[in-house]
KOLMAR-930210 format. One record per residue (C-alpha): residue in one letter; x, y, z; residue number from 1. Coordinates in steps of 0.2 Angstrom, whole numbers, plus 5000, padded with zeros to 4 digits. Layout:
# KOLMAR-930210
atom aa = A; px = X; py = Y; pz = Z; i = NUM
...
# end
This chain:
# KOLMAR-930210
atom aa = X; px = 5447; py = 5421; pz = 4659; i = 1
atom aa = X; px = 5450; py = 5428; pz = 4677; i = 2
atom aa = X; px = 5434; py = 5426; pz = 4682; i = 3
atom aa = X; px = 5434; py = 5408; pz = 4677; i = 4
atom aa = X; px = 5452; py = 5406; pz = 4685; i = 5
atom aa = X; px = 5448; py = 5415; pz = 4702; i = 6
atom aa = X; px = 5431; py = 5403; pz = 4702; i = 7
atom aa = X; px = 5439; py = 5384; pz = 4697; i = 8
atom aa = X; px = 5454; py = 5392; pz = 4709; i = 9
atom aa = X; px = 5438; py = 5392; pz = 4722; i = 10
atom aa = X; px = 5429; py = 5380; pz = 4721; i = 11
atom aa = X; px = 5443; py = 5369; pz = 4719; i = 12
atom aa = X; px = 5447; py = 5376; pz = 4737; i = 13
atom aa = X; px = 5435; py = 5367; pz = 4746; i = 14
atom aa = X; px = 5438; py = 5351; pz = 4741; i = 15
atom aa = X; px = 5444; py = 5341; pz = 4752; i = 16
atom aa = X; px = 5463; py = 5337; pz = 4752; i = 17
atom aa = X; px = 5462; py = 5319; pz = 4756; i = 18
atom aa = X; px = 5452; py = 5312; pz = 4740; i = 19
atom aa = X; px = 5466; py = 5306; pz = 4729; i = 20
atom aa = X; px = 5457; py = 5297; pz = 4712; i = 21
atom aa = X; px = 5462; py = 5293; pz = 4697; i = 22
atom aa = X; px = 5449; py = 5294; pz = 4686; i = 23
atom aa = X; px = 5433; py = 5307; pz = 4686; i = 24
atom aa = X; px = 5415; py = 5306; pz = 4681; i = 25
atom aa = X; px = 5409; py = 5325; pz = 4683; i = 26
atom aa = X; px = 5392; py = 5333; pz = 4679; i = 27
atom aa = X; px = 5393; py = 5347; pz = 4671; i = 28
atom aa = X; px = 5389; py = 5360; pz = 4681; i = 29
atom aa = X; px = 5398; py = 5372; pz = 4692; i = 30
atom aa = X; px = 5408; py = 5366; pz = 4709; i = 31
atom aa = X; px = 5400; py = 5351; pz = 4708; i = 32
atom aa = X; px = 5412; py = 5346; pz = 4692; i = 33
atom aa = X; px = 5426; py = 5346; pz = 4702; i = 34
atom aa = X; px = 5433; py = 5330; pz = 4711; i = 35
atom aa = X; px = 5450; py = 5335; pz = 4712; i = 36
atom aa = X; px = 5460; py = 5322; pz = 4705; i = 37
atom aa = X; px = 5476; py = 5326; pz = 4710; i = 38
atom aa = X; px = 5486; py = 5310; pz = 4715; i = 39
atom aa = X; px = 5492; py = 5301; pz = 4699; i = 40
atom aa = X; px = 5478; py = 5308; pz = 4689; i = 41
atom aa = X; px = 5488; py = 5326; pz = 4689; i = 42
atom aa = X; px = 5505; py = 5325; pz = 4693; i = 43
atom aa = X; px = 5511; py = 5309; pz = 4681; i = 44
atom aa = X; px = 5496; py = 5308; pz = 4666; i = 45
atom aa = X; px = 5504; py = 5310; pz = 4648; i = 46
atom aa = X; px = 5485; py = 5310; pz = 4643; i = 47
atom aa = X; px = 5469; py = 5312; pz = 4646; i = 48
atom aa = X; px = 5455; py = 5302; pz = 4638; i = 49
atom aa = X; px = 5439; py = 5314; pz = 4637; i = 50
atom aa = X; px = 5420; py = 5305; pz = 4633; i = 51
atom aa = X; px = 5407; py = 5313; pz = 4631; i = 52
atom aa = X; px = 5388; py = 5308; pz = 4628; i = 53
atom aa = X; px = 5382; py = 5317; pz = 4612; i = 54
atom aa = X; px = 5366; py = 5328; pz = 4614; i = 55
atom aa = X; px = 5363; py = 5335; pz = 4596; i = 56
atom aa = X; px = 5370; py = 5321; pz = 4582; i = 57
atom aa = X; px = 5362; py = 5306; pz = 4581; i = 58
atom aa = X; px = 5376; py = 5292; pz = 4584; i = 59
atom aa = X; px = 5373; py = 5276; pz = 4587; i = 60
atom aa = X; px = 5393; py = 5270; pz = 4591; i = 61
atom aa = X; px = 5408; py = 5284; pz = 4594; i = 62
atom aa = X; px = 5414; py = 5297; pz = 4586; i = 63
atom aa = X; px = 5432; py = 5306; pz = 4589; i = 64
atom aa = X; px = 5437; py = 5322; pz = 4586; i = 65
atom aa = X; px = 5444; py = 5329; pz = 4571; i = 66
atom aa = X; px = 5454; py = 5342; pz = 4578; i = 67
atom aa = X; px = 5470; py = 5346; pz = 4584; i = 68
atom aa = X; px = 5468; py = 5358; pz = 4598; i = 69
atom aa = X; px = 5453; py = 5363; pz = 4609; i = 70
atom aa = X; px = 5453; py = 5382; pz = 4613; i = 71
atom aa = X; px = 5449; py = 5385; pz = 4632; i = 72
atom aa = X; px = 5446; py = 5402; pz = 4642; i = 73
atom aa = X; px = 5462; py = 5397; pz = 4648; i = 74
atom aa = X; px = 5470; py = 5392; pz = 4635; i = 75
atom aa = X; px = 5473; py = 5379; pz = 4621; i = 76
atom aa = X; px = 5474; py = 5357; pz = 4623; i = 77
atom aa = X; px = 5481; py = 5350; pz = 4610; i = 78
atom aa = X; px = 5472; py = 5334; pz = 4604; i = 79
atom aa = X; px = 5485; py = 5318; pz = 4604; i = 80
atom aa = X; px = 5482; py = 5316; pz = 4586; i = 81
atom aa = X; px = 5492; py = 5300; pz = 4581; i = 82
atom aa = X; px = 5482; py = 5291; pz = 4596; i = 83
atom aa = X; px = 5467; py = 5298; pz = 4589; i = 84
atom aa = X; px = 5469; py = 5293; pz = 4570; i = 85
atom aa = X; px = 5476; py = 5276; pz = 4578; i = 86
atom aa = X; px = 5458; py = 5275; pz = 4587; i = 87
atom aa = X; px = 5449; py = 5280; pz = 4573; i = 88
atom aa = X; px = 5456; py = 5267; pz = 4564; i = 89
atom aa = X; px = 5456; py = 5253; pz = 4574; i = 90
atom aa = X; px = 5441; py = 5256; pz = 4583; i = 91
atom aa = X; px = 5430; py = 5259; pz = 4564; i = 92
atom aa = X; px = 5424; py = 5279; pz = 4571; i = 93
atom aa = X; px = 5415; py = 5291; pz = 4562; i = 94
atom aa = X; px = 5424; py = 5308; pz = 4563; i = 95
atom aa = X; px = 5416; py = 5321; pz = 4569; i = 96
atom aa = X; px = 5415; py = 5337; pz = 4559; i = 97
atom aa = X; px = 5421; py = 5351; pz = 4566; i = 98
atom aa = X; px = 5403; py = 5361; pz = 4569; i = 99
atom aa = X; px = 5396; py = 5343; pz = 4577; i = 100
atom aa = X; px = 5411; py = 5345; pz = 4590; i = 101
atom aa = X; px = 5408; py = 5362; pz = 4594; i = 102
atom aa = X; px = 5392; py = 5359; pz = 4597; i = 103
atom aa = X; px = 5395; py = 5347; pz = 4610; i = 104
atom aa = X; px = 5394; py = 5355; pz = 4626; i = 105
atom aa = X; px = 5399; py = 5339; pz = 4637; i = 106
atom aa = X; px = 5415; py = 5339; pz = 4632; i = 107
atom aa = X; px = 5416; py = 5356; pz = 4633; i = 108
atom aa = X; px = 5411; py = 5361; pz = 4649; i = 109
atom aa = X; px = 5427; py = 5350; pz = 4657; i = 110
atom aa = X; px = 5442; py = 5360; pz = 4646; i = 111
atom aa = X; px = 5443; py = 5373; pz = 4659; i = 112
atom aa = X; px = 5445; py = 5361; pz = 4671; i = 113
atom aa = X; px = 5455; py = 5349; pz = 4664; i = 114
atom aa = X; px = 5467; py = 5363; pz = 4658; i = 115
atom aa = X; px = 5466; py = 5373; pz = 4676; i = 116
atom aa = X; px = 5472; py = 5354; pz = 4686; i = 117
atom aa = X; px = 5486; py = 5353; pz = 4673; i = 118
atom aa = X; px = 5493; py = 5369; pz = 4675; i = 119
atom aa = X; px = 5494; py = 5368; pz = 4694; i = 120
atom aa = X; px = 5496; py = 5349; pz = 4697; i = 121
atom aa = X; px = 5507; py = 5343; pz = 4682; i = 122
atom aa = X; px = 5525; py = 5348; pz = 4679; i = 123
atom aa = X; px = 5524; py = 5342; pz = 4660; i = 124
atom aa = X; px = 5512; py = 5353; pz = 4658; i = 125
atom aa = X; px = 5518; py = 5367; pz = 4666; i = 126
atom aa = X; px = 5534; py = 5366; pz = 4655; i = 127
atom aa = X; px = 5526; py = 5363; pz = 4640; i = 128
atom aa = X; px = 5506; py = 5363; pz = 4637; i = 129
atom aa = X; px = 5508; py = 5354; pz = 4621; i = 130
atom aa = X; px = 5516; py = 5340; pz = 4633; i = 131
atom aa = X; px = 5500; py = 5330; pz = 4639; i = 132
atom aa = X; px = 5486; py = 5331; pz = 4626; i = 133
atom aa = X; px = 5469; py = 5325; pz = 4626; i = 134
atom aa = X; px = 5459; py = 5313; pz = 4617; i = 135
atom aa = X; px = 5441; py = 5317; pz = 4615; i = 136
atom aa = X; px = 5427; py = 5304; pz = 4611; i = 137
atom aa = X; px = 5410; py = 5308; pz = 4609; i = 138
atom aa = X; px = 5398; py = 5293; pz = 4615; i = 139
atom aa = X; px = 5382; py = 5289; pz = 4607; i = 140
atom aa = X; px = 5365; py = 5279; pz = 4608; i = 141
atom aa = X; px = 5374; py = 5266; pz = 4610; i = 142
atom aa = X; px = 5366; py = 5245; pz = 4616; i = 143
atom aa = X; px = 5373; py = 5235; pz = 4631; i = 144
atom aa = X; px = 5379; py = 5227; pz = 4617; i = 145
atom aa = X; px = 5391; py = 5241; pz = 4609; i = 146
atom aa = X; px = 5397; py = 5247; pz = 4625; i = 147
atom aa = X; px = 5402; py = 5231; pz = 4629; i = 148
atom aa = X; px = 5411; py = 5228; pz = 4613; i = 149
atom aa = X; px = 5420; py = 5249; pz = 4614; i = 150
atom aa = X; px = 5422; py = 5244; pz = 4632; i = 151
atom aa = X; px = 5435; py = 5230; pz = 4629; i = 152
atom aa = X; px = 5446; py = 5242; pz = 4616; i = 153
atom aa = X; px = 5447; py = 5254; pz = 4629; i = 154
atom aa = X; px = 5452; py = 5240; pz = 4643; i = 155
atom aa = X; px = 5470; py = 5242; pz = 4636; i = 156
atom aa = X; px = 5472; py = 5263; pz = 4640; i = 157
atom aa = X; px = 5464; py = 5259; pz = 4658; i = 158
atom aa = X; px = 5480; py = 5248; pz = 4662; i = 159
atom aa = X; px = 5492; py = 5260; pz = 4658; i = 160
atom aa = X; px = 5499; py = 5272; pz = 4674; i = 161
atom aa = X; px = 5500; py = 5289; pz = 4659; i = 162
atom aa = X; px = 5482; py = 5290; pz = 4657; i = 163
atom aa = X; px = 5466; py = 5296; pz = 4665; i = 164
atom aa = X; px = 5450; py = 5298; pz = 4660; i = 165
atom aa = X; px = 5438; py = 5311; pz = 4663; i = 166
atom aa = X; px = 5418; py = 5303; pz = 4659; i = 167
atom aa = X; px = 5405; py = 5319; pz = 4656; i = 168
atom aa = X; px = 5388; py = 5316; pz = 4664; i = 169
atom aa = X; px = 5373; py = 5323; pz = 4671; i = 170
atom aa = X; px = 5361; py = 5315; pz = 4680; i = 171
atom aa = X; px = 5341; py = 5314; pz = 4682; i = 172
atom aa = X; px = 5332; py = 5328; pz = 4671; i = 173
atom aa = X; px = 5318; py = 5330; pz = 4677; i = 174
atom aa = X; px = 5299; py = 5339; pz = 4671; i = 175
atom aa = X; px = 5287; py = 5338; pz = 4654; i = 176
atom aa = X; px = 5300; py = 5348; pz = 4645; i = 177
atom aa = X; px = 5312; py = 5331; pz = 4646; i = 178
atom aa = X; px = 5299; py = 5320; pz = 4645; i = 179
atom aa = X; px = 5299; py = 5313; pz = 4661; i = 180
atom aa = X; px = 5291; py = 5314; pz = 4675; i = 181
atom aa = X; px = 5293; py = 5297; pz = 4685; i = 182
atom aa = X; px = 5289; py = 5295; pz = 4703; i = 183
atom aa = X; px = 5293; py = 5284; pz = 4716; i = 184
atom aa = X; px = 5281; py = 5283; pz = 4730; i = 185
atom aa = X; px = 5289; py = 5281; pz = 4748; i = 186
atom aa = X; px = 5280; py = 5265; pz = 4752; i = 187
atom aa = X; px = 5289; py = 5253; pz = 4738; i = 188
atom aa = X; px = 5270; py = 5253; pz = 4729; i = 189
atom aa = X; px = 5270; py = 5255; pz = 4709; i = 190
atom aa = X; px = 5279; py = 5271; pz = 4703; i = 191
atom aa = X; px = 5273; py = 5280; pz = 4690; i = 192
atom aa = X; px = 5273; py = 5295; pz = 4675; i = 193
atom aa = X; px = 5265; py = 5312; pz = 4685; i = 194
atom aa = X; px = 5251; py = 5321; pz = 4675; i = 195
atom aa = X; px = 5244; py = 5338; pz = 4678; i = 196
atom aa = X; px = 5233; py = 5333; pz = 4687; i = 197
atom aa = X; px = 5243; py = 5320; pz = 4700; i = 198
atom aa = X; px = 5244; py = 5321; pz = 4716; i = 199
atom aa = X; px = 5258; py = 5318; pz = 4727; i = 200
atom aa = X; px = 5260; py = 5317; pz = 4745; i = 201
atom aa = X; px = 5264; py = 5332; pz = 4755; i = 202
atom aa = X; px = 5278; py = 5321; pz = 4765; i = 203
atom aa = X; px = 5286; py = 5315; pz = 4750; i = 204
atom aa = X; px = 5287; py = 5327; pz = 4739; i = 205
atom aa = X; px = 5294; py = 5325; pz = 4719; i = 206
atom aa = X; px = 5313; py = 5330; pz = 4724; i = 207
atom aa = X; px = 5312; py = 5316; pz = 4735; i = 208
atom aa = X; px = 5307; py = 5305; pz = 4723; i = 209
atom aa = X; px = 5319; py = 5312; pz = 4711; i = 210
atom aa = X; px = 5334; py = 5310; pz = 4724; i = 211
atom aa = X; px = 5330; py = 5292; pz = 4728; i = 212
atom aa = X; px = 5329; py = 5285; pz = 4708; i = 213
atom aa = X; px = 5344; py = 5297; pz = 4708; i = 214
atom aa = X; px = 5354; py = 5286; pz = 4723; i = 215
atom aa = X; px = 5347; py = 5270; pz = 4716; i = 216
atom aa = X; px = 5357; py = 5275; pz = 4698; i = 217
atom aa = X; px = 5373; py = 5279; pz = 4710; i = 218
atom aa = X; px = 5372; py = 5265; pz = 4717; i = 219
atom aa = X; px = 5370; py = 5254; pz = 4702; i = 220
atom aa = X; px = 5387; py = 5264; pz = 4695; i = 221
atom aa = X; px = 5396; py = 5262; pz = 4711; i = 222
atom aa = X; px = 5393; py = 5243; pz = 4711; i = 223
atom aa = X; px = 5403; py = 5240; pz = 4700; i = 224
atom aa = X; px = 5393; py = 5230; pz = 4686; i = 225
atom aa = X; px = 5389; py = 5237; pz = 4670; i = 226
atom aa = X; px = 5373; py = 5225; pz = 4668; i = 227
atom aa = X; px = 5366; py = 5231; pz = 4687; i = 228
atom aa = X; px = 5370; py = 5248; pz = 4680; i = 229
atom aa = X; px = 5357; py = 5246; pz = 4663; i = 230
atom aa = X; px = 5344; py = 5235; pz = 4674; i = 231
atom aa = X; px = 5342; py = 5250; pz = 4685; i = 232
atom aa = X; px = 5343; py = 5262; pz = 4671; i = 233
atom aa = X; px = 5330; py = 5249; pz = 4662; i = 234
atom aa = X; px = 5318; py = 5249; pz = 4675; i = 235
atom aa = X; px = 5317; py = 5269; pz = 4680; i = 236
atom aa = X; px = 5321; py = 5277; pz = 4667; i = 237
atom aa = X; px = 5331; py = 5289; pz = 4673; i = 238
atom aa = X; px = 5337; py = 5304; pz = 4661; i = 239
atom aa = X; px = 5358; py = 5302; pz = 4665; i = 240
atom aa = X; px = 5364; py = 5309; pz = 4652; i = 241
atom aa = X; px = 5381; py = 5301; pz = 4652; i = 242
atom aa = X; px = 5372; py = 5283; pz = 4653; i = 243
atom aa = X; px = 5383; py = 5276; pz = 4638; i = 244
atom aa = X; px = 5400; py = 5285; pz = 4642; i = 245
atom aa = X; px = 5398; py = 5279; pz = 4659; i = 246
atom aa = X; px = 5389; py = 5261; pz = 4655; i = 247
atom aa = X; px = 5404; py = 5260; pz = 4640; i = 248
atom aa = X; px = 5420; py = 5266; pz = 4654; i = 249
atom aa = X; px = 5412; py = 5252; pz = 4666; i = 250
atom aa = X; px = 5413; py = 5239; pz = 4654; i = 251
atom aa = X; px = 5429; py = 5243; pz = 4652; i = 252
atom aa = X; px = 5437; py = 5243; pz = 4668; i = 253
atom aa = X; px = 5427; py = 5225; pz = 4669; i = 254
atom aa = X; px = 5436; py = 5218; pz = 4653; i = 255
atom aa = X; px = 5454; py = 5225; pz = 4660; i = 256
atom aa = X; px = 5448; py = 5213; pz = 4675; i = 257
atom aa = X; px = 5446; py = 5201; pz = 4666; i = 258
atom aa = X; px = 5462; py = 5202; pz = 4656; i = 259
atom aa = X; px = 5474; py = 5206; pz = 4669; i = 260
atom aa = X; px = 5466; py = 5212; pz = 4687; i = 261
atom aa = X; px = 5464; py = 5227; pz = 4692; i = 262
atom aa = X; px = 5462; py = 5220; pz = 4709; i = 263
atom aa = X; px = 5448; py = 5221; pz = 4722; i = 264
atom aa = X; px = 5438; py = 5239; pz = 4721; i = 265
atom aa = X; px = 5449; py = 5246; pz = 4706; i = 266
atom aa = X; px = 5442; py = 5255; pz = 4692; i = 267
atom aa = X; px = 5424; py = 5255; pz = 4705; i = 268
atom aa = X; px = 5417; py = 5274; pz = 4706; i = 269
atom aa = X; px = 5414; py = 5281; pz = 4722; i = 270
atom aa = X; px = 5401; py = 5296; pz = 4722; i = 271
atom aa = X; px = 5408; py = 5311; pz = 4733; i = 272
atom aa = X; px = 5396; py = 5327; pz = 4727; i = 273
atom aa = X; px = 5376; py = 5327; pz = 4723; i = 274
atom aa = X; px = 5364; py = 5343; pz = 4720; i = 275
atom aa = X; px = 5350; py = 5348; pz = 4706; i = 276
atom aa = X; px = 5349; py = 5363; pz = 4702; i = 277
atom aa = X; px = 5329; py = 5364; pz = 4710; i = 278
atom aa = X; px = 5319; py = 5356; pz = 4723; i = 279
atom aa = X; px = 5302; py = 5350; pz = 4713; i = 280
atom aa = X; px = 5286; py = 5348; pz = 4718; i = 281
atom aa = X; px = 5274; py = 5354; pz = 4707; i = 282
atom aa = X; px = 5273; py = 5343; pz = 4692; i = 283
atom aa = X; px = 5277; py = 5362; pz = 4682; i = 284
atom aa = X; px = 5291; py = 5362; pz = 4688; i = 285
atom aa = X; px = 5309; py = 5355; pz = 4682; i = 286
atom aa = X; px = 5327; py = 5348; pz = 4690; i = 287
atom aa = X; px = 5342; py = 5345; pz = 4684; i = 288
atom aa = X; px = 5355; py = 5333; pz = 4694; i = 289
atom aa = X; px = 5372; py = 5335; pz = 4696; i = 290
atom aa = X; px = 5387; py = 5326; pz = 4704; i = 291
atom aa = X; px = 5404; py = 5320; pz = 4703; i = 292
atom aa = X; px = 5414; py = 5305; pz = 4706; i = 293
atom aa = X; px = 5431; py = 5297; pz = 4704; i = 294
atom aa = X; px = 5438; py = 5280; pz = 4700; i = 295
atom aa = X; px = 5454; py = 5273; pz = 4704; i = 296
atom aa = X; px = 5463; py = 5264; pz = 4694; i = 297
# end
């Protein structure tokens, strides 16, 4: 517990103080995962929505936790059981079994960050950790219509200044073990899926293509257009594991703007950091991309 707390303190100390997001979308890896939500995001909230993809449980819609608290090495985070029950009934959601909940790392990885930031910045949480509960939601293999449907249901919660949102995602998973070897040449010639025998130009290695594709996806997210984001994913097949919770949140922002007008740029993500686990040179190599972003609501 002490080591984890010290690691988080060290990573947080390296984040510029001018970074003041309200909602965050983060990777599941180390320091990249800390966009430092420290304005309304940490000082004022009464609850934290946590959206993450499903990695192990097949799901075409959404599922919500059935637990009453999540245990972290730093302390317990209380689940907003009344609101969870209300959402489960109103949205007609599946309730995760305890084993399904425990197996899903996309939600779990963010819990220490949430606990740490609340304990540092939130007076309500400092006085009583149970007073700032969480609402964990697992998002399955949803299509555009499903994301728009649930986005419309989530939209009213975006307007509440006491809510913040954390969306969990990595970006490109590249390599044969991920069944994704997409290569986009620098000269704009047709992209291809590389094979073991494929020749790659020395002046444009595979990792440069991965970076270019990831930045296309990031640009699509920053556009604020749910449709544009989905179109970019269809074009490249980029293996963004949290594409569905990201898409759902983008759809929610569009619906909230339609209903009440969120203001120009409100709800649009801005990316802060991008990293990869390795720089792929050969088709036999692999890498996972990580990034962090925030959106002001």
